Structure formats: structure tokens, C-alpha cells
A tleap script that builds the chain and sets N, CA, C and O, in Angstrom:
source leaprc.protein.ff14SB
mol = sequence {
  NMET ALA THR LYS LYS ASN GLU LYS ALA GLU
  PRO ALA SER SER PHE ALA GLU SER THR SER
  GLN LEU GLU GLY ILE ILE GLU VAL LEU GLU
  ASN GLU GLU THR SER LEU GLU ASP ALA MET
  LYS ALA PHE GLU ASN GLY ILE ARG ILE THR
  ARG GLU VAL GLN LYS MET LEU GLN GLN ALA
  GLU GLN LYS VAL ALA LEU LEU LEU GLU ASP
  ASP GLY GLU LEU VAL ILE GLU ASP PHE ASP
  GLU ALA ALA GLY SER CGLU
}
set mol.1.N position { -6.338 5.373 -127.940 }
set mol.1.CA position { -6.781 4.185 -127.238 }
set mol.1.C position { -8.171 3.803 -127.719 }
set mol.1.O position { -9.013 4.671 -127.948 }
set mol.2.N position { -8.409 2.525 -127.871 }
set mol.2.CA position { -9.706 2.043 -128.337 }
set mol.2.C position { -10.757 2.215 -127.258 }
set mol.2.O position { -10.473 2.132 -126.063 }
set mol.3.N position { -11.978 2.458 -127.709 }
set mol.3.CA position { -13.069 2.569 -126.749 }
set mol.3.C position { -13.621 1.184 -126.466 }
set mol.3.O position { -13.622 0.311 -127.334 }
set mol.4.N position { -14.086 0.995 -125.248 }
set mol.4.CA position { -14.637 -0.297 -124.866 }
set mol.4.C position { -15.656 -0.102 -123.769 }
set mol.4.O position { -15.717 0.950 -123.134 }
set mol.5.N position { -16.465 -1.143 -123.552 }
set mol.5.CA position { -17.465 -1.104 -122.500 }
set mol.5.C position { -16.780 -1.111 -121.146 }
set mol.5.O position { -15.689 -1.657 -120.988 }
set mol.6.N position { -17.431 -0.503 -120.183 }
set mol.6.CA position { -16.948 -0.580 -118.816 }
set mol.6.C position { -17.161 -2.010 -118.339 }
set mol.6.O position { -18.294 -2.490 -118.311 }
set mol.7.N position { -16.098 -2.688 -117.969 }
set mol.7.CA position { -16.177 -4.097 -117.612 }
set mol.7.C position { -16.606 -4.313 -116.165 }
set mol.7.O position { -16.765 -5.459 -115.747 }
set mol.8.N position { -16.795 -3.261 -115.396 }
set mol.8.CA position { -17.238 -3.415 -114.017 }
set mol.8.C position { -18.749 -3.608 -114.042 }
set mol.8.O position { -19.509 -2.652 -114.197 }
set mol.9.N position { -19.165 -4.851 -113.887 }
set mol.9.CA position { -20.577 -5.186 -114.025 }
set mol.9.C position { -21.114 -5.734 -112.711 }
set mol.9.O position { -20.364 -6.190 -111.847 }
set mol.10.N position { -22.431 -5.676 -112.589 }
set mol.10.CA position { -23.064 -6.278 -111.431 }
set mol.10.C position { -23.077 -7.780 -111.624 }
set mol.10.O position { -22.872 -8.258 -112.740 }
set mol.11.N position { -23.315 -8.540 -110.553 }
set mol.11.CA position { -23.290 -10.000 -110.675 }
set mol.11.C position { -24.201 -10.497 -111.790 }
set mol.11.O position { -25.320 -10.013 -111.959 }
set mol.12.N position { -23.713 -11.447 -112.528 }
set mol.12.CA position { -24.466 -12.000 -113.654 }
set mol.12.C position { -25.636 -12.822 -113.139 }
set mol.12.O position { -25.557 -13.447 -112.081 }
set mol.13.N position { -26.715 -12.813 -113.898 }
set mol.13.CA position { -27.910 -13.517 -113.451 }
set mol.13.C position { -27.999 -14.938 -113.988 }
set mol.13.O position { -28.812 -15.724 -113.501 }
set mol.14.N position { -27.192 -15.283 -114.969 }
set mol.14.CA position { -27.280 -16.630 -115.519 }
set mol.14.C position { -25.905 -17.114 -115.968 }
set mol.14.O position { -24.969 -16.334 -116.145 }
set mol.15.N position { -25.822 -18.418 -116.143 }
set mol.15.CA position { -24.587 -19.022 -116.609 }
set mol.15.C position { -24.199 -18.479 -117.981 }
set mol.15.O position { -23.037 -18.146 -118.218 }
set mol.16.N position { -25.172 -18.392 -118.880 }
set mol.16.CA position { -24.913 -17.907 -120.235 }
set mol.16.C position { -24.430 -16.462 -120.213 }
set mol.16.O position { -23.501 -16.103 -120.936 }
set mol.17.N position { -25.056 -15.644 -119.393 }
set mol.17.CA position { -24.650 -14.248 -119.291 }
set mol.17.C position { -23.228 -14.156 -118.730 }
set mol.17.O position { -22.430 -13.338 -119.188 }
set mol.18.N position { -22.920 -14.982 -117.756 }
set mol.18.CA position { -21.585 -14.981 -117.155 }
set mol.18.C position { -20.521 -15.364 -118.171 }
set mol.18.O position { -19.474 -14.721 -118.254 }
set mol.19.N position { -20.788 -16.414 -118.946 }
set mol.19.CA position { -19.800 -16.827 -119.936 }
set mol.19.C position { -19.638 -15.762 -121.016 }
set mol.19.O position { -18.538 -15.563 -121.532 }
set mol.20.N position { -20.712 -15.088 -121.357 }
set mol.20.CA position { -20.641 -13.994 -122.327 }
set mol.20.C position { -19.776 -12.853 -121.781 }
set mol.20.O position { -18.960 -12.281 -122.504 }
set mol.21.N position { -19.962 -12.533 -120.510 }
set mol.21.CA position { -19.145 -11.488 -119.901 }
set mol.21.C position { -17.671 -11.892 -119.880 }
set mol.21.O position { -16.796 -11.061 -120.121 }
set mol.22.N position { -17.397 -13.165 -119.593 }
set mol.22.CA position { -16.012 -13.634 -119.589 }
set mol.22.C position { -15.393 -13.538 -120.980 }
set mol.22.O position { -14.217 -13.199 -121.113 }
set mol.23.N position { -16.172 -13.832 -122.011 }
set mol.23.CA position { -15.674 -13.699 -123.380 }
set mol.23.C position { -15.316 -12.241 -123.676 }
set mol.23.O position { -14.300 -11.967 -124.316 }
set mol.24.N position { -16.144 -11.315 -123.215 }
set mol.24.CA position { -15.852 -9.893 -123.394 }
set mol.24.C position { -14.588 -9.477 -122.674 }
set mol.24.O position { -13.807 -8.676 -123.188 }
set mol.25.N position { -14.386 -10.016 -121.490 }
set mol.25.CA position { -13.174 -9.704 -120.722 }
set mol.25.C position { -11.943 -10.236 -121.436 }
set mol.25.O position { -10.904 -9.577 -121.466 }
set mol.26.N position { -12.058 -11.414 -122.004 }
set mol.26.CA position { -10.930 -11.983 -122.751 }
set mol.26.C position { -10.559 -11.071 -123.923 }
set mol.26.O position { -9.380 -10.842 -124.192 }
set mol.27.N position { -11.569 -10.558 -124.612 }
set mol.27.CA position { -11.307 -9.640 -125.722 }
set mol.27.C position { -10.565 -8.390 -125.235 }
set mol.27.O position { -9.628 -7.924 -125.884 }
set mol.28.N position { -10.989 -7.859 -124.098 }
set mol.28.CA position { -10.318 -6.679 -123.536 }
set mol.28.C position { -8.869 -7.008 -123.214 }
set mol.28.O position { -7.968 -6.230 -123.526 }
set mol.29.N position { -8.642 -8.161 -122.591 }
set mol.29.CA position { -7.288 -8.544 -122.199 }
set mol.29.C position { -6.394 -8.840 -123.407 }
set mol.29.O position { -5.181 -8.638 -123.345 }
set mol.30.N position { -6.984 -9.316 -124.495 }
set mol.30.CA position { -6.208 -9.606 -125.694 }
set mol.30.C position { -5.896 -8.359 -126.512 }
set mol.30.O position { -5.007 -8.380 -127.364 }
set mol.31.N position { -6.618 -7.283 -126.259 }
set mol.31.CA position { -6.413 -6.040 -126.992 }
set mol.31.C position { -5.102 -5.397 -126.557 }
set mol.31.O position { -4.937 -5.056 -125.385 }
set mol.32.N position { -4.187 -5.233 -127.475 }
set mol.32.CA position { -2.870 -4.676 -127.155 }
set mol.32.C position { -2.934 -3.212 -126.739 }
set mol.32.O position { -1.983 -2.693 -126.155 }
set mol.33.N position { -4.048 -2.541 -127.035 }
set mol.33.CA position { -4.167 -1.132 -126.687 }
set mol.33.C position { -4.763 -0.926 -125.289 }
set mol.33.O position { -4.886 0.210 -124.832 }
set mol.34.N position { -5.130 -2.006 -124.618 }
set mol.34.CA position { -5.685 -1.902 -123.272 }
set mol.34.C position { -4.579 -1.514 -122.305 }
set mol.34.O position { -3.510 -2.124 -122.288 }
set mol.35.N position { -4.848 -0.490 -121.499 }
set mol.35.CA position { -3.849 -0.057 -120.517 }
set mol.35.C position { -3.715 -1.112 -119.422 }
set mol.35.O position { -4.602 -1.945 -119.229 }
set mol.36.N position { -2.605 -1.062 -118.721 }
set mol.36.CA position { -2.369 -2.007 -117.641 }
set mol.36.C position { -3.455 -1.876 -116.575 }
set mol.36.O position { -3.934 -2.879 -116.047 }
set mol.37.N position { -3.838 -0.646 -116.261 }
set mol.37.CA position { -4.877 -0.419 -115.250 }
set mol.37.C position { -6.206 -1.035 -115.685 }
set mol.37.O position { -6.872 -1.701 -114.894 }
set mol.38.N position { -6.587 -0.812 -116.937 }
set mol.38.CA position { -7.833 -1.384 -117.451 }
set mol.38.C position { -7.760 -2.906 -117.510 }
set mol.38.O position { -8.742 -3.592 -117.228 }
set mol.39.N position { -6.594 -3.428 -117.878 }
set mol.39.CA position { -6.411 -4.878 -117.942 }
set mol.39.C position { -6.542 -5.489 -116.548 }
set mol.39.O position { -7.150 -6.547 -116.388 }
set mol.40.N position { -5.975 -4.828 -115.543 }
set mol.40.CA position { -6.070 -5.333 -114.171 }
set mol.40.C position { -7.521 -5.321 -113.680 }
set mol.40.O position { -7.962 -6.262 -113.021 }
set mol.41.N position { -8.256 -4.261 -114.001 }
set mol.41.CA position { -9.671 -4.186 -113.604 }
set mol.41.C position { -10.474 -5.291 -114.283 }
set mol.41.O position { -11.315 -5.937 -113.657 }
set mol.42.N position { -10.205 -5.501 -115.569 }
set mol.42.CA position { -10.912 -6.546 -116.312 }
set mol.42.C position { -10.566 -7.921 -115.741 }
set mol.42.O position { -11.440 -8.776 -115.604 }
set mol.43.N position { -9.299 -8.130 -115.410 }
set mol.43.CA position { -8.858 -9.403 -114.842 }
set mol.43.C position { -9.547 -9.661 -113.508 }
set mol.43.O position { -10.037 -10.764 -113.265 }
set mol.44.N position { -9.588 -8.647 -112.639 }
set mol.44.CA position { -10.251 -8.785 -111.341 }
set mol.44.C position { -11.729 -9.121 -111.523 }
set mol.44.O position { -12.271 -9.970 -110.815 }
set mol.45.N position { -12.371 -8.457 -112.468 }
set mol.45.CA position { -13.780 -8.729 -112.748 }
set mol.45.C position { -13.946 -10.155 -113.274 }
set mol.45.O position { -14.906 -10.841 -112.924 }
set mol.46.N position { -13.020 -10.593 -114.106 }
set mol.46.CA position { -13.063 -11.957 -114.633 }
set mol.46.C position { -12.934 -12.995 -113.534 }
set mol.46.O position { -13.611 -14.023 -113.563 }
set mol.47.N position { -12.066 -12.732 -112.565 }
set mol.47.CA position { -11.908 -13.648 -111.431 }
set mol.47.C position { -13.206 -13.710 -110.628 }
set mol.47.O position { -13.635 -14.790 -110.220 }
set mol.48.N position { -13.834 -12.550 -110.402 }
set mol.48.CA position { -15.098 -12.504 -109.658 }
set mol.48.C position { -16.176 -13.316 -110.380 }
set mol.48.O position { -16.885 -14.111 -109.762 }
set mol.49.N position { -16.290 -13.107 -111.686 }
set mol.49.CA position { -17.301 -13.827 -112.471 }
set mol.49.C position { -16.997 -15.322 -112.489 }
set mol.49.O position { -17.913 -16.140 -112.404 }
set mol.50.N position { -15.729 -15.683 -112.598 }
set mol.50.CA position { -15.337 -17.089 -112.598 }
set mol.50.C position { -15.760 -17.759 -111.296 }
set mol.50.O position { -16.248 -18.889 -111.300 }
set mol.51.N position { -15.571 -17.059 -110.193 }
set mol.51.CA position { -15.984 -17.617 -108.898 }
set mol.51.C position { -17.501 -17.789 -108.844 }
set mol.51.O position { -17.996 -18.780 -108.308 }
set mol.52.N position { -18.236 -16.831 -109.395 }
set mol.52.CA position { -19.702 -16.951 -109.442 }
set mol.52.C position { -20.111 -18.163 -110.274 }
set mol.52.O position { -21.010 -18.911 -109.892 }
set mol.53.N position { -19.443 -18.351 -111.414 }
set mol.53.CA position { -19.749 -19.485 -112.289 }
set mol.53.C position { -19.434 -20.800 -111.574 }
set mol.53.O position { -20.190 -21.766 -111.682 }
set mol.54.N position { -18.320 -20.834 -110.845 }
set mol.54.CA position { -17.974 -22.037 -110.090 }
set mol.54.C position { -19.056 -22.362 -109.063 }
set mol.54.O position { -19.402 -23.528 -108.876 }
set mol.55.N position { -19.590 -21.338 -108.397 }
set mol.55.CA position { -20.671 -21.550 -107.434 }
set mol.55.C position { -21.910 -22.091 -108.137 }
set mol.55.O position { -22.568 -23.002 -107.636 }
set mol.56.N position { -22.226 -21.521 -109.313 }
set mol.56.CA position { -23.380 -22.005 -110.083 }
set mol.56.C position { -23.206 -23.475 -110.433 }
set mol.56.O position { -24.143 -24.264 -110.310 }
set mol.57.N position { -22.004 -23.843 -110.871 }
set mol.57.CA position { -21.742 -25.231 -111.257 }
set mol.57.C position { -21.811 -26.161 -110.059 }
set mol.57.O position { -22.325 -27.274 -110.171 }
set mol.58.N position { -21.299 -25.724 -108.909 }
set mol.58.CA position { -21.379 -26.542 -107.694 }
set mol.58.C position { -22.827 -26.748 -107.277 }
set mol.58.O position { -23.211 -27.850 -106.885 }
set mol.59.N position { -23.633 -25.692 -107.358 }
set mol.59.CA position { -25.049 -25.809 -107.006 }
set mol.59.C position { -25.763 -26.764 -107.959 }
set mol.59.O position { -26.592 -27.571 -107.539 }
set mol.60.N position { -25.434 -26.664 -109.240 }
set mol.60.CA position { -26.043 -27.562 -110.228 }
set mol.60.C position { -25.637 -29.007 -109.947 }
set mol.60.O position { -26.458 -29.919 -110.039 }
set mol.61.N position { -24.373 -29.206 -109.607 }
set mol.61.CA position { -23.890 -30.553 -109.294 }
set mol.61.C position { -24.618 -31.119 -108.071 }
set mol.61.O position { -24.962 -32.301 -108.045 }
set mol.62.N position { -24.853 -30.282 -107.066 }
set mol.62.CA position { -25.572 -30.726 -105.872 }
set mol.62.C position { -27.017 -31.098 -106.214 }
set mol.62.O position { -27.550 -32.082 -105.701 }
set mol.63.N position { -27.639 -30.309 -107.078 }
set mol.63.CA position { -29.014 -30.598 -107.482 }
set mol.63.C position { -29.078 -31.919 -108.239 }
set mol.63.O position { -29.988 -32.718 -108.024 }
set mol.64.N position { -28.120 -32.145 -109.116 }
set mol.64.CA position { -28.086 -33.394 -109.876 }
set mol.64.C position { -27.880 -34.566 -108.926 }
set mol.64.O position { -28.515 -35.610 -109.076 }
set mol.65.N position { -26.993 -34.394 -107.949 }
set mol.65.CA position { -26.755 -35.467 -106.979 }
set mol.65.C position { -28.036 -35.785 -106.221 }
set mol.65.O position { -28.337 -36.956 -105.986 }
set mol.66.N position { -28.790 -34.771 -105.839 }
set mol.66.CA position { -30.059 -35.010 -105.146 }
set mol.66.C position { -31.048 -35.748 -106.042 }
set mol.66.O position { -31.771 -36.631 -105.583 }
set mol.67.N position { -31.076 -35.388 -107.303 }
set mol.67.CA position { -31.987 -36.036 -108.240 }
set mol.67.C position { -31.605 -37.493 -108.487 }
set mol.67.O position { -32.460 -38.326 -108.788 }
set mol.68.N position { -30.315 -37.792 -108.356 }
set mol.68.CA position { -29.852 -39.156 -108.610 }
set mol.68.C position { -29.936 -40.051 -107.381 }
set mol.68.O position { -29.689 -41.253 -107.476 }
set mol.69.N position { -30.284 -39.479 -106.217 }
set mol.69.CA position { -30.390 -40.278 -105.007 }
set mol.69.C position { -31.502 -41.300 -105.152 }
set mol.69.O position { -32.593 -40.993 -105.633 }
set mol.70.N position { -31.215 -42.491 -104.739 }
set mol.70.CA position { -32.203 -43.561 -104.804 }
set mol.70.C position { -32.224 -44.256 -103.450 }
set mol.70.O position { -31.251 -44.907 -103.068 }
set mol.71.N position { -33.321 -44.121 -102.730 }
set mol.71.CA position { -33.456 -44.711 -101.395 }
set mol.71.C position { -32.323 -44.276 -100.472 }
set mol.71.O position { -31.775 -45.083 -99.720 }
set mol.72.N position { -31.983 -43.008 -100.537 }
set mol.72.CA position { -30.961 -42.463 -99.644 }
set mol.72.C position { -29.533 -42.718 -100.084 }
set mol.72.O position { -28.596 -42.241 -99.444 }
set mol.73.N position { -29.351 -43.459 -101.161 }
set mol.73.CA position { -28.004 -43.723 -101.661 }
set mol.73.C position { -27.799 -42.992 -102.971 }
set mol.73.O position { -28.686 -42.948 -103.824 }
set mol.74.N position { -26.632 -42.427 -103.115 }
set mol.74.CA position { -26.306 -41.714 -104.335 }
set mol.74.C position { -25.972 -42.713 -105.426 }
set mol.74.O position { -25.094 -43.560 -105.265 }
set mol.75.N position { -26.677 -42.604 -106.530 }
set mol.75.CA position { -26.431 -43.468 -107.678 }
set mol.75.C position { -25.648 -42.634 -108.681 }
set mol.75.O position { -26.174 -41.681 -109.256 }
set mol.76.N position { -24.398 -42.999 -108.884 }
set mol.76.CA position { -23.546 -42.246 -109.798 }
set mol.76.C position { -23.443 -42.998 -111.112 }
set mol.76.O position { -23.079 -44.174 -111.161 }
set mol.77.N position { -23.778 -42.274 -112.181 }
set mol.77.CA position { -23.691 -42.860 -113.511 }
set mol.77.C position { -22.752 -42.019 -114.350 }
set mol.77.O position { -22.697 -40.800 -114.192 }
set mol.78.N position { -22.019 -42.658 -115.235 }
set mol.78.CA position { -21.178 -41.936 -116.168 }
set mol.78.C position { -22.095 -41.188 -117.127 }
set mol.78.O position { -22.980 -41.791 -117.733 }
set mol.79.N position { -21.895 -39.893 -117.270 }
set mol.79.CA position { -22.777 -39.069 -118.089 }
set mol.79.C position { -22.840 -39.581 -119.527 }
set mol.79.O position { -23.921 -39.645 -120.111 }
set mol.80.N position { -21.709 -39.939 -120.095 }
set mol.80.CA position { -21.669 -40.406 -121.479 }
set mol.80.C position { -22.505 -41.669 -121.652 }
set mol.80.O position { -23.222 -41.809 -122.644 }
set mol.81.N position { -22.417 -42.594 -120.687 }
set mol.81.CA position { -23.181 -43.828 -120.781 }
set mol.81.C position { -24.669 -43.563 -120.611 }
set mol.81.O position { -25.489 -44.146 -121.321 }
set mol.82.N position { -25.026 -42.680 -119.669 }
set mol.82.CA position { -26.437 -42.361 -119.429 }
set mol.82.C position { -27.041 -41.665 -120.628 }
set mol.82.O position { -28.184 -41.945 -120.987 }
set mol.83.N position { -26.305 -40.766 -121.255 }
set mol.83.CA position { -26.800 -40.034 -122.413 }
set mol.83.C position { -26.943 -40.958 -123.624 }
set mol.83.O position { -27.853 -40.784 -124.434 }
set mol.84.N position { -26.052 -41.930 -123.746 }
set mol.84.CA position { -26.082 -42.833 -124.886 }
set mol.84.C position { -27.182 -43.873 -124.806 }
set mol.84.O position { -27.561 -44.457 -125.822 }
set mol.85.N position { -27.707 -44.113 -123.592 }
set mol.85.CA position { -28.717 -45.156 -123.438 }
set mol.85.C position { -30.121 -44.674 -123.711 }
set mol.85.O position { -31.061 -45.465 -123.649 }
set mol.86.N position { -30.294 -43.389 -124.013 }
set mol.86.CA position { -31.636 -42.859 -124.264 }
set mol.86.C position { -32.044 -42.996 -125.699 }
set mol.86.O position { -33.148 -42.595 -126.068 }
savepdb mol mol.pdb
quit
């Protein structure tokens, strides 16, 4: 059996770190030599990290919405149009 890092990690501190951990989990899951037990542990860890990333994205979305508020009203702009006008 191939050796690999223990995928049971503490909560990630950043979005980049979380996505890196998810990439590592994908590699473990794609490895045909990974046991079912190890694959299940990696999958569970991946679900946990995915939920953390979703929370990070929701918080970022809320912050952006607050920044876009104008006189108490939310001003929604298409990201592509806003980025292209700079």
C-alpha cells in the first residue's frame, strides 16, 4: 500500500489552504491503492472542508453586499461588467 499523509486535519485557516487540502484529498481518493476505510475518512474530511469553504464564501458574499450598499439599498452589479469598466 502506498504511503500518504494523514488526511485528518484541523480546520483550515484560509481559502487557499482549504482548496489545497481538497486537492490532496482528491489525489487520495483517485489512488487505486487507497483502502475503503482510508477513502471514507478522506471523503468525510473533504465534506467537512467543503462546508468550511462554503461558510467562507458566504461570509465573503455578505461582506461584498455590505460594501455595495448605497444609502441603505443594495446595489447589485454584474461582476463581469464592473470588472470591465475599470
